[in-house]
mmCIF file as Biopython writes it, N, C-alpha, C and O atoms, coordinates in Angstrom:
data_model
#
loop_
_atom_site.group_PDB
_atom_site.id
_atom_site.type_symbol
_atom_site.label_atom_id
_atom_site.label_alt_id
_atom_site.label_comp_id
_atom_site.label_asym_id
_atom_site.label_entity_id
_atom_site.label_seq_id
_atom_site.pdbx_PDB_ins_code
_atom_site.Cartn_x
_atom_site.Cartn_y
_atom_site.Cartn_z
_atom_site.occupancy
_atom_site.B_iso_or_equiv
_atom_site.auth_seq_id
_atom_site.auth_asym_id
_atom_site.pdbx_PDB_model_num
ATOM 1   N N  . MET A ? 1  ? -0.433  -12.425 3.102   1.0 0.0 1  A 1 
ATOM 2   C CA . MET A ? 1  ? -1.675  -11.698 2.994   1.0 0.0 1  A 1 
ATOM 3   C C  . MET A ? 1  ? -1.758  -11.100 1.598   1.0 0.0 1  A 1 
ATOM 4   O O  . MET A ? 1  ? -0.744  -10.756 0.991   1.0 0.0 1  A 1 
ATOM 5   N N  . GLN A ? 2  ? -2.966  -10.985 1.109   1.0 0.0 2  A 1 
ATOM 6   C CA . GLN A ? 2  ? -3.205  -10.379 -0.198  1.0 0.0 2  A 1 
ATOM 7   C C  . GLN A ? 2  ? -4.097  -9.150  -0.050  1.0 0.0 2  A 1 
ATOM 8   O O  . GLN A ? 2  ? -4.988  -9.117  0.799   1.0 0.0 2  A 1 
ATOM 9   N N  . ALA A ? 3  ? -3.852  -8.149  -0.877  1.0 0.0 3  A 1 
ATOM 10  C CA . ALA A ? 3  ? -4.761  -7.016  -1.035  1.0 0.0 3  A 1 
ATOM 11  C C  . ALA A ? 3  ? -5.482  -7.252  -2.358  1.0 0.0 3  A 1 
ATOM 12  O O  . ALA A ? 3  ? -4.852  -7.292  -3.415  1.0 0.0 3  A 1 
ATOM 13  N N  . ILE A ? 4  ? -6.808  -7.409  -2.299  1.0 0.0 4  A 1 
ATOM 14  C CA . ILE A ? 4  ? -7.595  -7.735  -3.491  1.0 0.0 4  A 1 
ATOM 15  C C  . ILE A ? 4  ? -8.614  -6.629  -3.744  1.0 0.0 4  A 1 
ATOM 16  O O  . ILE A ? 4  ? -9.326  -6.209  -2.832  1.0 0.0 4  A 1 
ATOM 17  N N  . PHE A ? 5  ? -8.677  -6.161  -4.995  1.0 0.0 5  A 1 
ATOM 18  C CA . PHE A ? 5  ? -9.636  -5.138  -5.402  1.0 0.0 5  A 1 
ATOM 19  C C  . PHE A ? 5  ? -10.347 -5.644  -6.647  1.0 0.0 5  A 1 
ATOM 20  O O  . PHE A ? 5  ? -9.700  -5.951  -7.648  1.0 0.0 5  A 1 
ATOM 21  N N  . SER A ? 6  ? -11.648 -5.732  -6.596  1.0 0.0 6  A 1 
ATOM 22  C CA . SER A ? 6  ? -12.455 -6.213  -7.727  1.0 0.0 6  A 1 
ATOM 23  C C  . SER A ? 6  ? -11.948 -7.549  -8.267  1.0 0.0 6  A 1 
ATOM 24  O O  . SER A ? 6  ? -11.919 -7.763  -9.479  1.0 0.0 6  A 1 
ATOM 25  N N  . GLY A ? 7  ? -11.549 -8.441  -7.368  1.0 0.0 7  A 1 
ATOM 26  C CA . GLY A ? 7  ? -11.103 -9.765  -7.761  1.0 0.0 7  A 1 
ATOM 27  C C  . GLY A ? 7  ? -9.669  -9.847  -8.255  1.0 0.0 7  A 1 
ATOM 28  O O  . GLY A ? 7  ? -9.214  -10.922 -8.645  1.0 0.0 7  A 1 
ATOM 29  N N  . THR A ? 8  ? -8.942  -8.723  -8.247  1.0 0.0 8  A 1 
ATOM 30  C CA . THR A ? 8  ? -7.561  -8.688  -8.718  1.0 0.0 8  A 1 
ATOM 31  C C  . THR A ? 8  ? -6.618  -8.529  -7.535  1.0 0.0 8  A 1 
ATOM 32  O O  . THR A ? 8  ? -6.838  -7.673  -6.678  1.0 0.0 8  A 1 
ATOM 33  N N  . VAL A ? 9  ? -5.566  -9.349  -7.479  1.0 0.0 9  A 1 
ATOM 34  C CA . VAL A ? 9  ? -4.566  -9.233  -6.416  1.0 0.0 9  A 1 
ATOM 35  C C  . VAL A ? 9  ? -3.697  -8.012  -6.710  1.0 0.0 9  A 1 
ATOM 36  O O  . VAL A ? 9  ? -2.967  -7.980  -7.701  1.0 0.0 9  A 1 
ATOM 37  N N  . MET A ? 10 ? -3.784  -7.016  -5.840  1.0 0.0 10 A 1 
ATOM 38  C CA . MET A ? 10 ? -3.048  -5.766  -6.015  1.0 0.0 10 A 1 
ATOM 39  C C  . MET A ? 10 ? -1.678  -5.807  -5.334  1.0 0.0 10 A 1 
ATOM 40  O O  . MET A ? 10 ? -0.732  -5.158  -5.780  1.0 0.0 10 A 1 
ATOM 41  N N  . ALA A ? 11 ? -1.587  -6.581  -4.243  1.0 0.0 11 A 1 
ATOM 42  C CA . ALA A ? 11 ? -0.336  -6.742  -3.497  1.0 0.0 11 A 1 
ATOM 43  C C  . ALA A ? 11 ? -0.409  -8.060  -2.748  1.0 0.0 11 A 1 
ATOM 44  O O  . ALA A ? 11 ? -1.490  -8.522  -2.381  1.0 0.0 11 A 1 
ATOM 45  N N  . GLU A ? 12 ? 0.756   -8.662  -2.527  1.0 0.0 12 A 1 
ATOM 46  C CA . GLU A ? 12 ? 0.801   -9.929  -1.798  1.0 0.0 12 A 1 
ATOM 47  C C  . GLU A ? 12 ? 2.138   -10.034 -1.077  1.0 0.0 12 A 1 
ATOM 48  O O  . GLU A ? 12 ? 3.193   -9.817  -1.672  1.0 0.0 12 A 1 
ATOM 49  N N  . SER A ? 13 ? 2.083   -10.372 0.229   1.0 0.0 13 A 1 
ATOM 50  C CA . SER A ? 13 ? 3.313   -10.508 1.004   1.0 0.0 13 A 1 
ATOM 51  C C  . SER A ? 13 ? 3.051   -11.283 2.287   1.0 0.0 13 A 1 
ATOM 52  O O  . SER A ? 13 ? 1.958   -11.234 2.852   1.0 0.0 13 A 1 
ATOM 53  N N  . ASP A ? 14 ? 4.072   -11.997 2.734   1.0 0.0 14 A 1 
ATOM 54  C CA . ASP A ? 14 ? 4.044   -12.625 4.051   1.0 0.0 14 A 1 
ATOM 55  C C  . ASP A ? 14 ? 4.722   -11.727 5.074   1.0 0.0 14 A 1 
ATOM 56  O O  . ASP A ? 14 ? 4.816   -12.086 6.248   1.0 0.0 14 A 1 
ATOM 57  N N  . ASP A ? 15 ? 5.200   -10.555 4.638   1.0 0.0 15 A 1 
ATOM 58  C CA . ASP A ? 15 ? 5.981   -9.652  5.483   1.0 0.0 15 A 1 
ATOM 59  C C  . ASP A ? 15 ? 5.260   -8.319  5.679   1.0 0.0 15 A 1 
ATOM 60  O O  . ASP A ? 15 ? 5.847   -7.261  5.455   1.0 0.0 15 A 1 
ATOM 61  N N  . ILE A ? 16 ? 3.992   -8.364  6.095   1.0 0.0 16 A 1 
ATOM 62  C CA . ILE A ? 16 ? 3.248   -7.125  6.317   1.0 0.0 16 A 1 
ATOM 63  C C  . ILE A ? 16 ? 3.486   -6.632  7.741   1.0 0.0 16 A 1 
ATOM 64  O O  . ILE A ? 16 ? 3.903   -7.392  8.615   1.0 0.0 16 A 1 
ATOM 65  N N  . VAL A ? 17 ? 3.215   -5.358  7.957   1.0 0.0 17 A 1 
ATOM 66  C CA . VAL A ? 17 ? 3.309   -4.744  9.277   1.0 0.0 17 A 1 
ATOM 67  C C  . VAL A ? 17 ? 1.930   -4.188  9.605   1.0 0.0 17 A 1 
ATOM 68  O O  . VAL A ? 17 ? 1.322   -3.508  8.779   1.0 0.0 17 A 1 
ATOM 69  N N  . MET A ? 18 ? 1.438   -4.470  10.801  1.0 0.0 18 A 1 
ATOM 70  C CA . MET A ? 18 ? 0.148   -3.930  11.229  1.0 0.0 18 A 1 
ATOM 71  C C  . MET A ? 18 ? 0.387   -2.577  11.899  1.0 0.0 18 A 1 
ATOM 72  O O  . MET A ? 18 ? 1.188   -2.477  12.829  1.0 0.0 18 A 1 
ATOM 73  N N  . VAL A ? 19 ? -0.301  -1.543  11.432  1.0 0.0 19 A 1 
ATOM 74  C CA . VAL A ? 19 ? -0.201  -0.201  11.994  1.0 0.0 19 A 1 
ATOM 75  C C  . VAL A ? 19 ? -1.607  0.255   12.343  1.0 0.0 19 A 1 
ATOM 76  O O  . VAL A ? 19 ? -2.452  0.413   11.463  1.0 0.0 19 A 1 
ATOM 77  N N  . ASP A ? 20 ? -1.852  0.465   13.614  1.0 0.0 20 A 1 
ATOM 78  C CA . ASP A ? 20 ? -3.183  0.867   14.092  1.0 0.0 20 A 1 
ATOM 79  C C  . ASP A ? 20 ? -4.268  -0.080  13.593  1.0 0.0 20 A 1 
ATOM 80  O O  . ASP A ? 20 ? -5.374  0.353   13.270  1.0 0.0 20 A 1 
ATOM 81  N N  . GLY A ? 21 ? -3.954  -1.370  13.529  1.0 0.0 21 A 1 
ATOM 82  C CA . GLY A ? 21 ? -4.930  -2.365  13.102  1.0 0.0 21 A 1 
ATOM 83  C C  . GLY A ? 21 ? -5.084  -2.520  11.600  1.0 0.0 21 A 1 
ATOM 84  O O  . GLY A ? 21 ? -5.944  -3.272  11.141  1.0 0.0 21 A 1 
ATOM 85  N N  . HIS A ? 22 ? -4.261  -1.816  10.826  1.0 0.0 22 A 1 
ATOM 86  C CA . HIS A ? 22 ? -4.336  -1.877  9.365   1.0 0.0 22 A 1 
ATOM 87  C C  . HIS A ? 22 ? -3.070  -2.514  8.801   1.0 0.0 22 A 1 
ATOM 88  O O  . HIS A ? 22 ? -1.967  -2.170  9.224   1.0 0.0 22 A 1 
ATOM 89  N N  . PRO A ? 23 ? -3.215  -3.443  7.848   1.0 0.0 23 A 1 
ATOM 90  C CA . PRO A ? 23 ? -2.023  -4.059  7.266   1.0 0.0 23 A 1 
ATOM 91  C C  . PRO A ? 23 ? -1.323  -3.106  6.297   1.0 0.0 23 A 1 
ATOM 92  O O  . PRO A ? 23 ? -1.962  -2.468  5.461   1.0 0.0 23 A 1 
ATOM 93  N N  . CYS A ? 24 ? -0.006  -3.024  6.426   1.0 0.0 24 A 1 
ATOM 94  C CA . CYS A ? 24 ? 0.808   -2.214  5.519   1.0 0.0 24 A 1 
ATOM 95  C C  . CYS A ? 24 ? 1.733   -3.153  4.760   1.0 0.0 24 A 1 
ATOM 96  O O  . CYS A ? 24 ? 2.506   -3.901  5.358   1.0 0.0 24 A 1 
ATOM 97  N N  . PHE A ? 25 ? 1.644   -3.103  3.441   1.0 0.0 25 A 1 
ATOM 98  C CA . PHE A ? 25 ? 2.425   -3.983  2.582   1.0 0.0 25 A 1 
ATOM 99  C C  . PHE A ? 25 ? 3.754   -3.327  2.226   1.0 0.0 25 A 1 
ATOM 100 O O  . PHE A ? 25 ? 3.812   -2.109  2.056   1.0 0.0 25 A 1 
ATOM 101 N N  . PRO A ? 26 ? 4.823   -4.113  2.109   1.0 0.0 26 A 1 
ATOM 102 C CA . PRO A ? 26 ? 6.092   -3.571  1.622   1.0 0.0 26 A 1 
ATOM 103 C C  . PRO A ? 26 ? 5.925   -3.063  0.184   1.0 0.0 26 A 1 
ATOM 104 O O  . PRO A ? 26 ? 5.163   -3.634  -0.596  1.0 0.0 26 A 1 
ATOM 105 N N  . LEU A ? 27 ? 6.626   -2.010  -0.151  1.0 0.0 27 A 1 
ATOM 106 C CA . LEU A ? 27 ? 6.530   -1.422  -1.488  1.0 0.0 27 A 1 
ATOM 107 C C  . LEU A ? 27 ? 6.812   -2.460  -2.578  1.0 0.0 27 A 1 
ATOM 108 O O  . LEU A ? 27 ? 6.167   -2.447  -3.626  1.0 0.0 27 A 1 
ATOM 109 N N  . ALA A ? 28 ? 7.757   -3.345  -2.340  1.0 0.0 28 A 1 
ATOM 110 C CA . ALA A ? 28 ? 8.124   -4.350  -3.344  1.0 0.0 28 A 1 
ATOM 111 C C  . ALA A ? 28 ? 7.002   -5.349  -3.620  1.0 0.0 28 A 1 
ATOM 112 O O  . ALA A ? 28 ? 7.030   -6.036  -4.641  1.0 0.0 28 A 1 
ATOM 113 N N  . SER A ? 29 ? 6.015   -5.439  -2.728  1.0 0.0 29 A 1 
ATOM 114 C CA . SER A ? 29 ? 4.924   -6.404  -2.920  1.0 0.0 29 A 1 
ATOM 115 C C  . SER A ? 29 ? 3.785   -5.844  -3.768  1.0 0.0 29 A 1 
ATOM 116 O O  . SER A ? 29 ? 2.877   -6.583  -4.148  1.0 0.0 29 A 1 
ATOM 117 N N  . MET A ? 30 ? 3.824   -4.547  -4.067  1.0 0.0 30 A 1 
ATOM 118 C CA . MET A ? 30 ? 2.760   -3.910  -4.840  1.0 0.0 30 A 1 
ATOM 119 C C  . MET A ? 30 ? 2.975   -4.141  -6.332  1.0 0.0 30 A 1 
ATOM 120 O O  . MET A ? 30 ? 4.097   -4.033  -6.828  1.0 0.0 30 A 1 
ATOM 121 N N  . ARG A ? 31 ? 1.900   -4.457  -7.042  1.0 0.0 31 A 1 
ATOM 122 C CA . ARG A ? 31 ? 1.971   -4.602  -8.503  1.0 0.0 31 A 1 
ATOM 123 C C  . ARG A ? 31 ? 1.881   -3.206  -9.117  1.0 0.0 31 A 1 
ATOM 124 O O  . ARG A ? 31 ? 0.809   -2.602  -9.138  1.0 0.0 31 A 1 
ATOM 125 N N  . ASN A ? 32 ? 2.996   -2.702  -9.612  1.0 0.0 32 A 1 
ATOM 126 C CA . ASN A ? 32 ? 3.107   -1.315  -10.071 1.0 0.0 32 A 1 
ATOM 127 C C  . ASN A ? 32 ? 2.107   -0.921  -11.143 1.0 0.0 32 A 1 
ATOM 128 O O  . ASN A ? 32 ? 1.777   0.259   -11.262 1.0 0.0 32 A 1 
ATOM 129 N N  . ASP A ? 33 ? 1.614   -1.874  -11.927 1.0 0.0 33 A 1 
ATOM 130 C CA . ASP A ? 33 ? 0.683   -1.533  -12.998 1.0 0.0 33 A 1 
ATOM 131 C C  . ASP A ? 33 ? -0.691  -1.126  -12.470 1.0 0.0 33 A 1 
ATOM 132 O O  . ASP A ? 33 ? -1.534  -0.680  -13.249 1.0 0.0 33 A 1 
ATOM 133 N N  . PHE A ? 34 ? -0.936  -1.269  -11.173 1.0 0.0 34 A 1 
ATOM 134 C CA . PHE A ? 34 ? -2.229  -0.912  -10.591 1.0 0.0 34 A 1 
ATOM 135 C C  . PHE A ? 34 ? -2.188  0.330   -9.709  1.0 0.0 34 A 1 
ATOM 136 O O  . PHE A ? 34 ? -3.203  0.687   -9.110  1.0 0.0 34 A 1 
ATOM 137 N N  . TYR A ? 35 ? -1.046  0.992   -9.617  1.0 0.0 35 A 1 
ATOM 138 C CA . TYR A ? 35 ? -0.913  2.128   -8.705  1.0 0.0 35 A 1 
ATOM 139 C C  . TYR A ? 35 ? -0.315  3.338   -9.395  1.0 0.0 35 A 1 
ATOM 140 O O  . TYR A ? 35 ? 0.459   3.223   -10.345 1.0 0.0 35 A 1 
ATOM 141 N N  . SER A ? 36 ? -0.700  4.509   -8.886  1.0 0.0 36 A 1 
ATOM 142 C CA . SER A ? 36 ? -0.140  5.774   -9.333  1.0 0.0 36 A 1 
ATOM 143 C C  . SER A ? 36 ? 0.307   6.537   -8.087  1.0 0.0 36 A 1 
ATOM 144 O O  . SER A ? 36 ? -0.493  6.764   -7.179  1.0 0.0 36 A 1 
ATOM 145 N N  . ALA A ? 37 ? 1.573   6.930   -8.041  1.0 0.0 37 A 1 
ATOM 146 C CA . ALA A ? 37 ? 2.098   7.634   -6.871  1.0 0.0 37 A 1 
ATOM 147 C C  . ALA A ? 37 ? 1.466   9.012   -6.744  1.0 0.0 37 A 1 
ATOM 148 O O  . ALA A ? 37 ? 1.281   9.714   -7.739  1.0 0.0 37 A 1 
ATOM 149 N N  . SER A ? 38 ? 1.140   9.390   -5.528  1.0 0.0 38 A 1 
ATOM 150 C CA . SER A ? 38 ? 0.600   10.712  -5.236  1.0 0.0 38 A 1 
ATOM 151 C C  . SER A ? 38 ? 1.733   11.593  -4.725  1.0 0.0 38 A 1 
ATOM 152 O O  . SER A ? 38 ? 2.704   11.091  -4.159  1.0 0.0 38 A 1 
ATOM 153 N N  . ALA A ? 39 ? 1.618   12.881  -4.918  1.0 0.0 39 A 1 
ATOM 154 C CA . ALA A ? 39 ? 2.599   13.816  -4.375  1.0 0.0 39 A 1 
ATOM 155 C C  . ALA A ? 39 ? 2.369   14.045  -2.882  1.0 0.0 39 A 1 
ATOM 156 O O  . ALA A ? 39 ? 3.215   14.629  -2.205  1.0 0.0 39 A 1 
ATOM 157 N N  . HIS A ? 40 ? 1.227   13.586  -2.370  1.0 0.0 40 A 1 
ATOM 158 C CA . HIS A ? 40 ? 0.860   13.806  -0.966  1.0 0.0 40 A 1 
ATOM 159 C C  . HIS A ? 40 ? 1.671   12.908  -0.031  1.0 0.0 40 A 1 
ATOM 160 O O  . HIS A ? 40 ? 1.823   11.715  -0.290  1.0 0.0 40 A 1 
ATOM 161 N N  . THR A ? 41 ? 2.184   13.478  1.042   1.0 0.0 41 A 1 
ATOM 162 C CA . THR A ? 41 ? 2.829   12.723  2.113   1.0 0.0 41 A 1 
ATOM 163 C C  . THR A ? 41 ? 2.330   13.265  3.442   1.0 0.0 41 A 1 
ATOM 164 O O  . THR A ? 41 ? 1.781   14.365  3.505   1.0 0.0 41 A 1 
ATOM 165 N N  . SER A ? 42 ? 2.520   12.498  4.490   1.0 0.0 42 A 1 
ATOM 166 C CA . SER A ? 42 ? 2.223   12.975  5.838   1.0 0.0 42 A 1 
ATOM 167 C C  . SER A ? 42 ? 3.306   12.442  6.761   1.0 0.0 42 A 1 
ATOM 168 O O  . SER A ? 42 ? 3.972   11.456  6.444   1.0 0.0 42 A 1 
ATOM 169 N N  . VAL A ? 43 ? 3.480   13.098  7.905   1.0 0.0 43 A 1 
ATOM 170 C CA . VAL A ? 43 ? 4.519   12.710  8.846   1.0 0.0 43 A 1 
ATOM 171 C C  . VAL A ? 43 ? 3.904   12.510  10.220  1.0 0.0 43 A 1 
ATOM 172 O O  . VAL A ? 43 ? 3.132   13.341  10.698  1.0 0.0 43 A 1 
ATOM 173 N N  . CYS A ? 44 ? 4.255   11.403  10.845  1.0 0.0 44 A 1 
ATOM 174 C CA . CYS A ? 44 ? 3.822   11.077  12.198  1.0 0.0 44 A 1 
ATOM 175 C C  . CYS A ? 44 ? 5.085   10.905  13.041  1.0 0.0 44 A 1 
ATOM 176 O O  . CYS A ? 44 ? 6.067   10.330  12.571  1.0 0.0 44 A 1 
ATOM 177 N N  . GLY A ? 45 ? 5.067   11.392  14.265  1.0 0.0 45 A 1 
ATOM 178 C CA . GLY A ? 45 ? 6.230   11.311  15.140  1.0 0.0 45 A 1 
ATOM 179 C C  . GLY A ? 45 ? 6.723   9.903   15.411  1.0 0.0 45 A 1 
ATOM 180 O O  . GLY A ? 45 ? 7.922   9.692   15.592  1.0 0.0 45 A 1 
ATOM 181 N N  . TRP A ? 46 ? 5.821   8.944   15.441  1.0 0.0 46 A 1 
ATOM 182 C CA . TRP A ? 46 ? 6.268   7.574   15.732  1.0 0.0 46 A 1 
ATOM 183 C C  . TRP A ? 46 ? 6.165   6.626   14.546  1.0 0.0 46 A 1 
ATOM 184 O O  . TRP A ? 46 ? 6.797   5.569   14.560  1.0 0.0 46 A 1 
ATOM 185 N N  . LYS A ? 47 ? 5.388   6.970   13.517  1.0 0.0 47 A 1 
ATOM 186 C CA . LYS A ? 47 ? 5.296   6.112   12.335  1.0 0.0 47 A 1 
ATOM 187 C C  . LYS A ? 47 ? 6.216   6.575   11.211  1.0 0.0 47 A 1 
ATOM 188 O O  . LYS A ? 47 ? 6.537   5.791   10.317  1.0 0.0 47 A 1 
ATOM 189 N N  . GLY A ? 48 ? 6.639   7.818   11.240  1.0 0.0 48 A 1 
ATOM 190 C CA . GLY A ? 48 ? 7.508   8.339   10.192  1.0 0.0 48 A 1 
ATOM 191 C C  . GLY A ? 48 ? 6.715   8.944   9.044   1.0 0.0 48 A 1 
ATOM 192 O O  . GLY A ? 48 ? 5.563   9.341   9.221   1.0 0.0 48 A 1 
ATOM 193 N N  . THR A ? 49 ? 7.324   9.015   7.874   1.0 0.0 49 A 1 
ATOM 194 C CA . THR A ? 49 ? 6.713   9.616   6.693   1.0 0.0 49 A 1 
ATOM 195 C C  . THR A ? 49 ? 5.904   8.577   5.926   1.0 0.0 49 A 1 
ATOM 196 O O  . THR A ? 49 ? 6.380   7.472   5.663   1.0 0.0 49 A 1 
ATOM 197 N N  . ALA A ? 50 ? 4.683   8.943   5.574   1.0 0.0 50 A 1 
ATOM 198 C CA . ALA A ? 50 ? 3.808   8.061   4.794   1.0 0.0 50 A 1 
ATOM 199 C C  . ALA A ? 50 ? 3.713   8.592   3.371   1.0 0.0 50 A 1 
ATOM 200 O O  . ALA A ? 50 ? 3.594   9.797   3.151   1.0 0.0 50 A 1 
ATOM 201 N N  . ARG A ? 51 ? 3.768   7.672   2.404   1.0 0.0 51 A 1 
ATOM 202 C CA . ARG A ? 51 ? 3.537   8.009   1.002   1.0 0.0 51 A 1 
ATOM 203 C C  . ARG A ? 51 ? 2.165   7.481   0.624   1.0 0.0 51 A 1 
ATOM 204 O O  . ARG A ? 51 ? 1.712   6.471   1.163   1.0 0.0 51 A 1 
ATOM 205 N N  . TYR A ? 52 ? 1.510   8.157   -0.294  1.0 0.0 52 A 1 
ATOM 206 C CA . TYR A ? 52 ? 0.162   7.776   -0.701  1.0 0.0 52 A 1 
ATOM 207 C C  . TYR A ? 52 ? 0.154   7.349   -2.164  1.0 0.0 52 A 1 
ATOM 208 O O  . TYR A ? 52 ? 0.930   7.848   -2.979  1.0 0.0 52 A 1 
ATOM 209 N N  . TRP A ? 53 ? -0.746  6.411   -2.479  1.0 0.0 53 A 1 
ATOM 210 C CA . TRP A ? 53 ? -0.857  5.851   -3.821  1.0 0.0 53 A 1 
ATOM 211 C C  . TRP A ? 53 ? -2.322  5.809   -4.224  1.0 0.0 53 A 1 
ATOM 212 O O  . TRP A ? 53 ? -3.188  5.545   -3.390  1.0 0.0 53 A 1 
ATOM 213 N N  . GLY A ? 54 ? -2.603  6.065   -5.482  1.0 0.0 54 A 1 
ATOM 214 C CA . GLY A ? 54 ? -3.949  5.919   -6.020  1.0 0.0 54 A 1 
ATOM 215 C C  . GLY A ? 54 ? -4.052  4.598   -6.767  1.0 0.0 54 A 1 
ATOM 216 O O  . GLY A ? 54 ? -3.058  4.102   -7.297  1.0 0.0 54 A 1 
ATOM 217 N N  . VAL A ? 55 ? -5.245  4.030   -6.808  1.0 0.0 55 A 1 
ATOM 218 C CA . VAL A ? 55 ? -5.479  2.787   -7.541  1.0 0.0 55 A 1 
ATOM 219 C C  . VAL A ? 55 ? -5.862  3.137   -8.977  1.0 0.0 55 A 1 
ATOM 220 O O  . VAL A ? 55 ? -6.741  3.969   -9.201  1.0 0.0 55 A 1 
ATOM 221 N N  . VAL A ? 56 ? -5.208  2.506   -9.945  1.0 0.0 56 A 1 
ATOM 222 C CA . VAL A ? 56 ? -5.486  2.719   -11.361 1.0 0.0 56 A 1 
ATOM 223 C C  . VAL A ? 56 ? -6.410  1.599   -11.824 1.0 0.0 56 A 1 
ATOM 224 O O  . VAL A ? 56 ? -6.035  0.426   -11.813 1.0 0.0 56 A 1 
ATOM 225 N N  . VAL A ? 57 ? -7.619  1.971   -12.230 1.0 0.0 57 A 1 
ATOM 226 C CA . VAL A ? 57 ? -8.611  0.993   -12.673 1.0 0.0 57 A 1 
ATOM 227 C C  . VAL A ? 57 ? -8.883  1.219   -14.152 1.0 0.0 57 A 1 
ATOM 228 O O  . VAL A ? 57 ? -9.172  2.338   -14.576 1.0 0.0 57 A 1 
ATOM 229 N N  . SER A ? 58 ? -8.789  0.155   -14.929 1.0 0.0 58 A 1 
ATOM 230 C CA . SER A ? 58 ? -9.060  0.315   -16.365 1.0 0.0 58 A 1 
ATOM 231 C C  . SER A ? 58 ? -10.333 -0.394  -16.737 1.0 0.0 58 A 1 
ATOM 232 O O  . SER A ? 58 ? -10.732 -0.376  -17.901 1.0 0.0 58 A 1 
#
């Protein structure tokens, strides 16, 4: 599966996990030049800790 934004492949993997109907890509599949890590996290009892990322558009 690919994550595409404005015609650019932002992430690509055959090893995604579906969570509540949404595809979650492994961190290693993300193209680092398009993301900025956020300090924000959240915790769910059954999903664990989530990290958030912003999209960097030039």
